[in-house]
C-alpha positions in Angstrom: 18.5 -17.6 -14.2 20.1 -19.9 -17.1 21.5 -17.7 -19.7 20.1 -18.4 -23.5 23.8 -20.4 -23.8 23.1 -22.9 -21.1 19.8 -23.3 -22.4 21.2 -24.0 -25.9 23.4 -26.3 -24.8 21.2 -28.2 -22.2 18.8 -28.8 -25.4 22.3 -29.5 -27.7 23.4 -32.3 -24.9 20.1 -33.6 -24.4 19.5 -34.2 -28.6 23.2 -35.5 -29.5 23.7 -38.3 -25.8 19.7 -39.7 -26.8 21.1 -39.8 -30.0 24.2 -41.1 -29.1 22.4 -43.9 -26.9 19.8 -44.7 -29.8 23.0 -45.6 -32.3 25.5 -46.9 -30.4 24.1 -48.8 -27.2 21.3 -50.0 -28.8 20.4 -52.9 -26.3 21.2 -51.3 -23.0 19.5 -48.2 -23.9 16.4 -49.3 -25.5 14.6 -48.5 -22.3 16.2 -45.0 -20.9 14.3 -41.4 -22.0 17.1 -38.8 -21.6 14.1 -35.8 -20.4 16.7 -32.8 -19.4 19.7 -31.7 -19.2 20.5 -28.8 -16.5 24.2 -27.7 -17.2 26.1 -25.8 -14.4 26.3 -22.1 -14.8 30.2 -22.7 -14.6 29.5 -25.1 -17.6 31.9 -27.6 -15.7 29.4 -30.2 -15.0 25.8 -31.1 -15.6 22.6 -33.4 -14.6 21.2 -35.5 -17.1 17.9 -36.5 -16.4 16.7 -40.0 -17.1 13.7 -42.4 -17.1 13.6 -45.6 -17.1 10.6 -47.7 -18.3 10.4 -50.8 -16.2 10.6 -51.2 -12.1 12.4 -50.0 -9.4 15.3 -52.8 -9.8 16.0 -51.9 -13.8 15.7 -48.1 -13.0 18.7 -48.6 -10.7 20.7 -51.1 -13.0 20.2 -48.4 -15.9 21.7 -46.0 -13.8 24.8 -48.1 -13.3 25.5 -48.5 -16.1 24.8 -45.2 -17.1 26.9 -43.9 -14.2 29.8 -46.5 -15.5 29.8 -45.4 -19.0 29.6 -41.7 -18.4 33.1 -41.2 -19.1 32.6 -42.8 -22.5 29.6 -41.6 -23.2 31.3 -37.4 -22.2 34.3 -38.6 -24.5 31.9 -39.8 -27.9 30.0 -36.5 -27.1 33.2 -34.5 -27.1 34.2 -35.5 -30.7 30.2 -34.4 -31.7 30.2 -30.9 -29.8 33.3 -28.4 -29.9 33.3 -26.7 -26.5 36.6 -25.6 -24.9 35.3 -28.0 -21.6 32.5 -30.3 -21.8 30.6 -30.8 -18.7 30.9 -33.7 -16.3 27.6 -36.1 -16.9 25.9 -36.7 -13.5 22.6 -39.1 -14.4 19.6 -38.7 -12.1 16.8 -40.7 -12.2 13.9 -38.6 -13.6 10.6 -39.4 -11.2 8.0 -36.1 -12.9 6.7 -39.6 -14.5 5.7 -41.3 -12.0 4.5 -38.9 -9.8 2.7 -37.1 -12.3 0.6 -40.3 -13.2 -0.2 -41.2 -9.6 -1.1 -37.5 -9.0 -3.7 -38.1 -11.8 -4.9 -41.2 -10.8 -6.1 -39.4 -7.4 -7.4 -36.5 -9.2 -9.8 -39.4 -11.2 -10.4 -41.1 -8.2 -11.9 -37.6 -6.4 -13.7 -37.0 -10.0 -15.2 -40.3 -10.0 -16.0 -40.0 -5.7 -17.9 -36.7 -7.0 -19.5 -38.0 -9.9 -21.4 -41.0 -7.8 -21.9 -38.5 -4.9 -24.0 -36.1 -6.7 -27.4 -36.5 -7.0 -28.3 -36.6 -10.6 -30.9 -33.8 -11.7 -34.6 -34.8 -12.2 -35.3 -33.0 -15.5 -39.0 -32.1 -16.2 -41.0 -33.9 -18.8 -41.8 -32.0 -21.6 
């Protein structure tokens, strides 16, 4: 169970990292969204969940780029966020949005089949 401090740190890191990407890496990070950050209880590392708008090749390319730039991003964040130890950043692809879209599409398909299979009630004239 995360403590209040780790929850605040999660939100702070997400906000600052998103702003940093938007401000200093505009062309590289235009398709990147930081969906969440999960700091370890010891505050030494964190997973940064990233959604990329595009196909799987673009997602892999942007994740490789983020992993290469992790040290520079951490150094810049350490100047903006005052902590004794800024967590090491590990970037992970967030697949919850595409998975949620697939689930919604299947549910819509099921609802459409049920609607077309159900006989329409006959309403007697008044």
